C-alpha positions as CSV (number, residue, x, y, z in Angstrom):
1,X,0.0,0.1,0.0
2,X,2.7,2.3,0.9
3,X,4.4,2.1,-2.7
4,X,1.1,2.8,-4.2
5,X,0.5,5.9,-2.2
6,X,3.6,7.7,-3.3
7,X,2.2,8.6,-6.7
8,X,-1.1,9.4,-5.2
9,X,0.5,11.6,-2.8
10,X,2.2,13.6,-5.6
11,X,-1.2,14.0,-7.2
12,X,-2.7,15.1,-4.0
13,X,0.0,17.6,-3.5
14,X,-0.6,19.2,-7.0
15,X,-4.4,19.2,-6.4
16,X,-3.9,21.1,-3.1
17,X,-1.9,23.9,-5.0
18,X,-4.7,24.1,-7.5
19,X,-7.5,24.4,-5.0
20,X,-5.6,26.8,-3.1
21,X,-5.3,29.0,-6.1
22,X,-1.5,28.8,-6.3
23,X,-0.8,30.8,-9.5
24,X,2.8,29.5,-10.3
25,X,4.1,26.2,-9.1
26,X,7.9,25.6,-9.8
27,X,8.5,21.8,-10.3
28,X,12.1,20.6,-9.5
29,X,12.4,17.9,-11.8
30,X,14.0,17.0,-15.4
31,X,11.3,14.4,-16.2
32,X,9.2,16.6,-18.6
33,X,7.2,13.6,-20.0
34,X,6.3,12.3,-16.5
35,X,5.1,15.7,-15.4
36,X,2.9,16.0,-18.6
37,X,1.3,12.5,-17.6
38,X,0.6,13.5,-14.2
39,X,-1.0,16.7,-15.1
40,X,-3.2,15.0,-17.8
41,X,-4.0,12.4,-15.0
42,X,-4.9,15.3,-12.5
43,X,-7.1,17.3,-15.0
44,X,-9.3,14.1,-15.4
45,X,-10.2,14.3,-11.5
46,X,-11.6,17.8,-12.1
47,X,-15.2,18.6,-13.3
48,X,-15.3,20.3,-15.8
49,X,-12.0,19.0,-16.9
50,X,-9.4,21.8,-17.3
51,X,-7.5,21.7,-20.5
52,X,-3.6,21.3,-20.4
53,X,-1.5,23.6,-22.4
54,X,2.3,22.9,-22.9
55,X,4.9,25.5,-24.0
56,X,8.6,25.1,-25.0
57,X,10.8,27.6,-26.9
58,X,10.6,25.5,-30.0
59,X,7.2,24.4,-30.4
60,X,5.5,27.5,-28.8
61,X,2.2,27.0,-26.9
62,X,0.1,24.0,-27.8
63,X,-3.1,22.6,-26.2
64,X,-5.5,19.8,-27.2
65,X,-6.2,20.2,-30.9
66,X,-4.6,23.7,-31.2
67,X,-1.2,24.9,-31.6
68,X,0.4,28.4,-31.5
69,X,3.8,28.2,-33.0
70,X,4.1,32.0,-33.1
71,X,4.2,32.0,-29.3
72,X,7.9,30.6,-29.0
73,X,8.9,33.9,-27.1
74,X,8.2,33.2,-23.3
75,X,6.7,36.8,-22.8
76,X,4.3,36.3,-25.6
77,X,3.2,33.0,-24.4
78,X,2.8,34.4,-20.9
79,X,0.7,37.3,-22.3
80,X,-1.6,34.7,-23.9
81,X,-2.0,32.8,-20.6
82,X,-3.0,36.3,-18.9
83,X,-5.5,37.1,-21.4
84,X,-7.3,33.7,-21.4
85,X,-10.2,33.2,-19.1
86,X,-10.1,29.4,-19.4
87,X,-9.9,27.1,-16.4
88,X,-6.6,25.4,-17.5
89,X,-3.2,24.1,-16.5
90,X,-0.2,25.5,-18.3
91,X,3.0,23.6,-18.2
92,X,6.2,25.5,-19.2
93,X,9.3,23.5,-20.2
94,X,12.7,25.2,-20.8
95,X,11.9,28.5,-19.2
96,X,14.6,28.4,-16.7
97,X,17.4,29.6,-18.9
98,X,15.3,32.7,-19.8
99,X,14.9,33.6,-16.1
100,X,18.6,34.1,-15.9
101,X,18.9,36.1,-19.1
102,X,15.8,38.2,-19.6
103,X,15.3,41.0,-17.2
104,X,11.7,41.6,-18.1
105,X,10.6,37.9,-17.6
106,X,10.2,38.2,-13.8
107,X,8.0,41.1,-14.2
108,X,5.8,39.4,-16.6
109,X,5.5,36.5,-14.2
110,X,4.5,38.9,-11.4
111,X,1.7,40.2,-13.7
112,X,0.7,36.6,-14.4
113,X,0.5,35.9,-10.7
114,X,-1.8,38.7,-10.2
115,X,-4.0,37.7,-13.1
116,X,-4.4,33.9,-12.1
117,X,-4.6,34.2,-8.4
118,X,-8.3,34.8,-8.4
119,X,-9.1,32.1,-10.9
120,X,-8.7,28.4,-11.2
121,X,-5.8,28.4,-13.7
122,X,-2.1,27.3,-12.7
123,X,1.0,27.8,-14.4
124,X,3.5,24.9,-13.7
125,X,7.2,25.5,-14.7
126,X,9.3,22.2,-14.7
127,X,13.1,22.6,-14.6
128,X,16.1,20.5,-13.3
129,X,17.4,23.4,-11.3
130,X,16.0,26.2,-9.2
131,X,16.1,29.6,-10.7
132,X,13.7,31.8,-8.7
133,X,14.3,35.6,-9.0
134,X,14.1,37.3,-5.6
135,X,11.0,39.3,-6.5
136,X,9.1,36.0,-7.4
137,X,9.8,34.0,-4.2
138,X,6.6,35.2,-2.4
139,X,4.7,34.5,-5.6
140,X,5.4,30.9,-6.4
141,X,5.5,27.5,-4.8
142,X,8.4,25.4,-5.3
143,X,7.8,21.6,-5.4
144,X,10.5,18.8,-5.5
145,X,9.0,16.0,-7.7
146,X,9.7,12.8,-5.9
147,X,11.4,10.1,-8.0
148,X,9.2,7.4,-9.6
149,X,8.0,4.8,-7.0
150,X,8.1,0.9,-7.3
151,X,4.6,0.8,-8.9
152,X,5.8,3.3,-11.7
153,X,8.9,1.3,-12.2
154,X,7.2,-2.0,-12.3
155,X,4.8,-0.6,-15.0
156,X,7.6,0.6,-17.2
157,X,9.7,-2.9,-16.7
158,X,6.4,-4.6,-17.9
159,X,6.0,-2.3,-20.9
160,X,9.4,-2.7,-22.0
161,X,9.2,-6.6,-21.8
162,X,6.0,-6.6,-23.6
163,X,7.3,-4.5,-26.6
164,X,10.3,-7.0,-27.0
165,X,10.3,-9.5,-29.7
166,X,10.9,-12.2,-27.1
167,X,8.1,-11.0,-24.9
168,X,6.5,-14.2,-24.1
169,X,10.0,-16.0,-23.2
170,X,11.1,-12.9,-21.0
171,X,7.8,-12.8,-19.1
172,X,7.9,-16.6,-18.5
173,X,11.4,-16.4,-16.9
174,X,10.5,-13.4,-14.8
175,X,9.9,-14.9,-11.3
176,X,8.2,-12.5,-8.7
177,X,11.4,-12.5,-6.7
178,X,13.4,-11.3,-9.8
179,X,11.0,-8.7,-10.7
180,X,11.0,-7.5,-7.0
181,X,14.8,-7.2,-7.1
182,X,14.9,-5.5,-10.6
183,X,12.4,-2.9,-9.5
184,X,14.5,-2.1,-6.3
185,X,17.7,-2.0,-8.5
186,X,16.0,0.6,-10.7
187,X,14.6,2.8,-8.0
188,X,16.1,6.3,-8.1
189,X,16.2,6.5,-11.8
190,X,13.9,8.7,-13.9
191,X,11.1,6.8,-16.0
192,X,13.2,7.5,-19.2
193,X,16.3,6.1,-17.5
194,X,14.4,3.0,-16.2
195,X,13.2,2.3,-19.7
196,X,16.5,2.8,-21.3
197,X,18.3,0.6,-18.7
198,X,15.8,-2.2,-19.1
199,X,15.9,-2.0,-22.9
200,X,19.7,-1.8,-23.0
201,X,19.9,-4.7,-20.5
202,X,17.4,-6.9,-22.4
203,X,19.1,-6.7,-26.0
204,X,20.0,-10.1,-27.2
205,X,18.3,-12.0,-24.2
206,X,15.6,-14.5,-24.4
207,X,15.5,-15.1,-20.5
208,X,15.7,-12.8,-17.5
209,X,18.3,-13.7,-14.8
210,X,20.0,-11.9,-11.9
211,X,22.8,-10.6,-14.2
212,X,20.3,-8.1,-15.3
213,X,20.2,-6.3,-12.1
214,X,24.0,-5.4,-12.7
215,X,23.1,-4.0,-15.8
216,X,20.5,-1.8,-14.4
217,X,22.9,-0.7,-11.5
218,X,25.4,0.3,-14.2
219,X,22.9,2.9,-15.5
220,X,22.8,4.4,-12.1
221,X,26.5,4.8,-12.4
222,X,26.0,7.6,-14.8
223,X,24.1,9.5,-12.1
224,X,26.6,8.8,-9.6
225,X,29.8,10.0,-11.5
226,X,28.3,13.4,-11.7
227,X,28.4,14.1,-7.9
228,X,32.2,14.7,-7.8
229,X,33.3,12.6,-4.7
230,X,30.9,9.6,-5.1
231,X,32.0,6.4,-7.1
232,X,30.0,3.4,-8.1
233,X,32.0,0.3,-7.0
234,X,31.3,-2.5,-9.4
235,X,33.4,-5.2,-7.8
236,X,31.4,-6.3,-4.9
237,X,32.7,-9.4,-3.2
238,X,30.1,-12.1,-1.9
239,X,29.7,-13.5,1.6
240,X,31.8,-16.7,0.3
241,X,34.8,-14.3,-0.4
242,X,35.1,-13.5,3.4
243,X,36.8,-16.2,5.7
244,X,35.2,-16.3,9.2
245,X,33.6,-13.1,10.8
246,X,30.5,-15.2,11.6
247,X,28.9,-12.8,14.1
248,X,28.9,-10.0,11.2
249,X,27.5,-12.6,8.5
250,X,24.8,-13.9,11.1
251,X,23.7,-10.2,11.6
252,X,23.4,-9.8,7.8
253,X,21.7,-13.1,7.1
254,X,18.8,-12.1,9.6
255,X,18.3,-9.0,7.4
256,X,18.2,-10.7,4.3
257,X,14.5,-10.1,3.6
258,X,14.6,-6.4,4.9
259,X,14.0,-5.0,1.4
260,X,11.4,-7.6,0.4
261,X,7.6,-6.9,0.2
262,X,7.2,-9.4,3.1
263,X,9.6,-7.5,5.2
264,X,8.0,-4.2,4.5
265,X,4.4,-5.6,5.0
266,X,5.5,-7.0,8.5
267,X,6.7,-3.5,9.3
268,X,10.5,-4.2,9.8
269,X,12.3,-1.0,10.1
270,X,15.3,-0.5,7.9
271,X,18.8,-0.7,9.2
272,X,20.8,2.7,9.1
273,X,24.4,1.2,9.0
274,X,27.3,-0.4,10.7
275,X,30.5,0.9,11.8
276,X,33.4,-1.7,11.3
277,X,36.6,-0.8,13.4
278,X,39.8,-3.0,14.1
279,X,43.1,-4.1,12.6
280,X,44.4,-3.1,9.2
281,X,44.2,-6.0,6.8
282,X,41.5,-8.0,8.7
283,X,38.8,-7.3,6.1
284,X,37.0,-4.2,7.2
285,X,36.6,-2.8,3.7
286,X,35.7,-6.3,2.4
287,X,32.8,-6.4,5.0
288,X,31.7,-2.9,4.1
289,X,31.4,-4.0,0.4
290,X,29.7,-7.2,1.0
291,X,26.4,-5.4,2.2
292,X,25.7,-4.4,-1.3
293,X,26.2,-7.7,-3.0
294,X,24.0,-9.5,-0.3
295,X,21.2,-7.2,-0.7
296,X,21.8,-6.8,-4.6
297,X,21.9,-3.0,-4.4
298,X,24.5,-0.4,-5.7
299,X,27.5,0.2,-3.8
300,X,28.6,3.9,-3.6
301,X,32.0,4.9,-2.4
302,X,32.1,8.4,-0.5
303,X,35.8,9.8,-0.4
304,X,35.7,11.9,2.8
305,X,39.2,13.1,2.4
306,X,38.7,14.4,-1.0
307,X,35.8,16.8,0.3
308,X,38.8,19.1,1.6
309,X,41.1,19.1,-1.3
310,X,39.4,22.0,-3.1
311,X,39.0,20.2,-6.4
312,X,35.2,20.0,-6.2
313,X,34.3,23.4,-4.6
314,X,33.0,24.1,-1.1
315,X,33.1,21.0,1.1
316,X,29.4,21.6,2.6
317,X,28.1,22.0,-0.8
318,X,29.9,18.9,-2.3
319,X,28.8,16.9,0.7
320,X,25.1,17.8,0.2
321,X,25.2,17.0,-3.5
322,X,26.6,13.6,-2.8
323,X,24.2,12.7,-0.1
324,X,21.4,13.9,-2.3
325,X,22.8,11.7,-5.2
326,X,23.0,8.8,-2.7
327,X,19.3,9.3,-1.7
328,X,18.3,9.6,-5.3
329,X,19.7,6.3,-6.3
330,X,18.5,4.6,-3.0
331,X,18.3,1.8,-1.9
332,X,22.1,1.6,-1.8
333,X,25.2,1.1,0.4
334,X,27.3,4.2,1.1
335,X,30.7,2.8,1.8
336,X,32.8,5.4,3.8
337,X,36.4,4.1,4.2
338,X,38.3,5.5,7.2
339,X,35.6,7.8,8.3
340,X,37.8,9.5,10.9
341,X,39.8,11.1,8.0
342,X,36.6,13.4,7.3
343,X,35.1,13.9,10.6
344,X,37.6,13.4,13.5
345,X,37.9,15.5,16.6
346,X,41.4,16.6,15.4
347,X,40.3,17.5,11.9
348,X,37.5,19.8,13.4
349,X,39.8,21.7,15.5
350,X,42.5,22.0,12.7
351,X,39.8,22.9,10.0
352,X,37.9,25.2,12.2
353,X,34.4,26.2,11.1
354,X,34.3,24.3,7.8
355,X,35.0,20.8,9.3
356,X,32.5,21.5,12.1
357,X,29.9,22.5,9.6
358,X,30.4,19.3,7.5
359,X,30.3,17.2,10.6
360,X,27.2,18.9,11.8
361,X,25.5,18.4,8.4
362,X,26.4,14.7,8.1
363,X,25.3,13.9,11.5
364,X,21.9,15.6,10.7
365,X,21.6,13.5,7.5
366,X,22.5,10.3,9.3
367,X,19.6,10.8,11.6
368,X,17.0,12.3,9.3
369,X,17.7,10.5,5.8
370,X,14.4,9.1,4.6
371,X,15.5,6.7,1.7
372,X,17.4,3.5,2.4
373,X,20.9,4.5,2.2
374,X,22.7,2.0,4.4
375,X,26.0,3.3,5.6
376,X,29.0,0.9,5.9
377,X,31.8,2.9,7.4
378,X,35.3,1.7,8.5
379,X,37.6,3.2,11.1
380,X,41.2,2.3,11.9
381,X,41.4,4.8,14.8
382,X,38.0,4.8,16.3
383,X,39.2,6.9,19.4
384,X,39.4,9.9,17.0
385,X,35.7,9.9,16.2
386,X,33.4,12.3,18.2
387,X,31.1,10.4,20.7
388,X,28.0,11.9,18.7
389,X,28.8,9.5,15.8
390,X,29.0,6.4,18.1
391,X,25.8,6.9,19.9
392,X,23.1,4.4,19.4
393,X,20.8,5.5,16.6
394,X,23.5,6.5,14.3
395,X,24.6,3.0,13.5
396,X,22.9,-0.2,14.3
397,X,26.0,-2.0,15.4
398,X,29.6,-1.6,15.9
399,X,31.6,-4.5,14.8
400,X,35.3,-5.1,15.8
401,X,37.6,-7.1,13.5
402,X,40.7,-8.6,15.0
403,X,43.3,-11.1,13.9
404,X,41.7,-14.2,12.4
405,X,41.6,-17.4,14.5
406,X,42.9,-20.7,13.3
407,X,39.6,-21.7,11.7
408,X,39.4,-18.4,10.0
409,X,42.9,-18.5,8.7
410,X,42.0,-22.1,7.2
411,X,39.1,-20.6,5.5
412,X,41.0,-17.6,4.1
413,X,43.7,-20.0,2.8
414,X,40.9,-22.1,1.1
415,X,39.3,-19.0,-0.7
416,X,42.6,-17.5,-2.1
417,X,44.0,-21.0,-3.2
418,X,40.7,-21.8,-4.9
419,X,40.7,-18.4,-6.5
420,X,44.1,-19.1,-8.0
421,X,42.9,-22.5,-9.3
422,X,44.9,-24.7,-6.9
423,X,43.8,-28.2,-5.9
424,X,43.1,-28.0,-2.1
425,X,43.5,-31.8,-1.7
426,X,47.1,-31.3,-2.3
427,X,47.8,-28.9,0.8
428,X,47.9,-29.6,4.4
429,X,45.9,-26.6,5.5
430,X,46.3,-27.3,9.3
431,X,50.1,-27.0,8.8
432,X,49.6,-23.8,6.9
433,X,47.4,-22.3,9.7
434,X,50.3,-23.1,12.2
435,X,53.0,-21.3,10.3
436,X,50.9,-18.3,9.9
437,X,50.0,-17.7,13.5
438,X,49.4,-14.0,14.0
439,X,48.9,-13.3,10.3
440,X,45.9,-11.1,9.2
441,X,43.8,-11.8,6.0
442,X,45.8,-9.4,3.9
443,X,49.0,-11.2,4.8
444,X,47.7,-14.7,4.0
445,X,46.6,-13.3,0.6
446,X,50.1,-11.9,0.2
447,X,51.6,-15.2,1.0
448,X,49.6,-17.0,-1.6
449,X,50.5,-14.4,-4.2
450,X,54.2,-14.6,-3.5
451,X,53.9,-18.5,-3.7
452,X,52.0,-18.2,-7.0
453,X,55.0,-16.1,-8.4
454,X,57.6,-18.6,-7.2
455,X,55.6,-21.5,-8.7
456,X,55.2,-19.5,-12.1
457,X,58.9,-18.9,-12.4
458,X,59.7,-22.5,-11.5
459,X,57.2,-23.7,-14.3
460,X,55.1,-25.9,-12.1
461,X,51.8,-25.7,-9.8
462,X,52.0,-24.1,-6.6
463,X,52.9,-26.4,-3.6
464,X,53.1,-26.2,0.1
465,X,56.8,-25.3,0.4
466,X,56.2,-22.3,-1.8
467,X,53.5,-21.0,0.7
468,X,55.8,-21.8,3.8
469,X,58.6,-19.8,2.1
470,X,56.5,-17.1,1.0
471,X,54.8,-16.7,4.6
472,X,58.4,-16.7,6.2
473,X,59.4,-13.7,4.2
474,X,56.5,-11.6,5.9
475,X,56.7,-9.9,9.1
476,X,53.1,-9.8,10.3
477,X,51.6,-6.5,11.7
478,X,50.9,-8.3,14.8
479,X,54.6,-8.3,15.4
480,X,55.4,-4.7,14.4
481,X,52.3,-3.3,16.2
482,X,51.8,-5.6,19.1
483,X,51.2,-2.8,21.8
484,X,48.8,-1.0,19.5
485,X,46.8,-4.1,18.8
486,X,46.5,-4.8,22.5
487,X,45.2,-1.1,23.1
488,X,42.7,-1.5,20.3
489,X,41.5,-4.7,21.8
490,X,41.1,-3.2,25.3
491,X,38.9,-0.4,23.7
492,X,36.7,-2.9,21.8
493,X,36.1,-5.2,24.9
494,X,32.9,-3.4,26.3
495,X,32.4,-1.1,23.3
496,X,31.8,-3.2,20.2
497,X,30.7,-6.6,19.0
498,X,33.2,-9.1,17.9
499,X,32.8,-9.8,14.2
500,X,34.2,-13.3,14.7
501,X,32.8,-16.0,17.0
C-alpha cells in the first residue's frame, strides 16, 4: 500500500496547489514527460476538466487540438495565458534559462501571478534546477518532484518486456522475486532512464536472470559519477569471499529479507548502518562492500578526504550534492572508508568552522535520511571519532575485526587458493594455519600471491613449500604493532561486538 500511495501523494499535493489557487508552481525535476502525464491524470479528476497547455521555446504554446507556433517567445506565451479566461493548466518546459537572461521575464511572471490568483488556472514551470528571482519568491510555490515509485518502475519494466520481440519467453522467466529485485535496483532513476536501462539490458536476451540487475545498476553509475566525490563500485565481493567473521555474517543473514515486500508489510524498520573498526588487513573494507552484494543494491564509495582538497568546490556543498545523489539512487550502500579522515575531533579543530559544519551536516543527514541509504563505515582509529557518531541511533551496530583465529585462517587460505585454481586436496591446511600464526587476512593473501609467483617462475603448480617460504618472508603486523593491537582490543572489549565468533 505504501508504494502505491507515493504517486497518489504527488497528485494530492498538486491538487492542493490548484484548489488553493496557487498561481505559479515551480516543479524541480528533469522529467518533463512524467510531469505531462501527471497533469493529464490530474485534470481528469476535475469537473469540468481543465485543458492542459504545454509551452517550450521551439514548439510554442500548444493545447488539445490547437497549436500557437508564433508564441515561442516566453513573454508572448505568458501574455496569452494572462489574457485567457479558461480554467486550465499551463506547463512551461525550458523556461528557466530565460529567467537568468531576460530581465523583463520576472516582471511578466509577477503580472501573471496577479491575473491567475483569483481564478482556477495554474502555471507549472518544470526545470532541473531552481532559478527563482528574488521578486518572485513570495509569488510561487517550489515543489521537489519525488522520483518514480516501485509501482511506476514495475509498470515501465512490464511495458519494455511486452514491447520486446521475445516478450513471451522473457515474461515466462521473470519470477516474482526477480521482478522485485529488478524494480528495487531501478529505484532512483527517472522513468526515461528506467526504460533505457531495461531496454539496454534486455538486448539479445531470451530469458531474465540476476545478471540483469547489474546492468540496471550500471545505468545508475551515470548519475553517481556526476556528484564529484561519489564512485560506483562495481566489484562487490560475496559472503563466500570472506573467511570467518561469523557474527557479522549472521547479523546480515537475519536481515536478508529486509527489502522484500514481506519484510515491508511485516513492518520491519530498515537498518541505518554499521561501523566496522579494528586492525588493518583484517577485512573491514571487504565487509563494508559485502552488504551491497548481499542485498543486490548499488555500492557507492564516499571519499571523505577528497571533500577538503579544493578540487570540487566548497566542502559543505559537495557533501550535500553527494548525499542527495545517494538518496536519489536508493536503495544503496554508502561505503565510507576511514571515516575518521573526514570527521575526526582533530580535523574539526584543525579545519575550524568548515569541518564543524560538514560534521554537523553529516550527523543531521544520518539521523534524518528518509531513503534506504545503508552506511557501511570503517575506522582504523576509532578513538578519533566524536562520541556523537558512536551513540546508538547513528549506527545499528559497531563491529570489531581482529586477527583471524585458526579456523578463519584455514578458511582464508581455502578462498585464495581456490581463486588461484589450486587443488586443495594437495595442501595440508592445518600445517599452513600453524605457520601463519598472527597473520591477518591481507598477509595470508600476500603469502599466496608470493607463492604463485615462485611457482610460475619454476614452471610448475603451486605447492606447500612455496607457501611456507612465502609466509616466512612476511613480518606480520601483529609483531610490528603488538602494543597498538593490545590497546585496540582493550578499547573494543565493552564497546563493540566481535565480528568473529
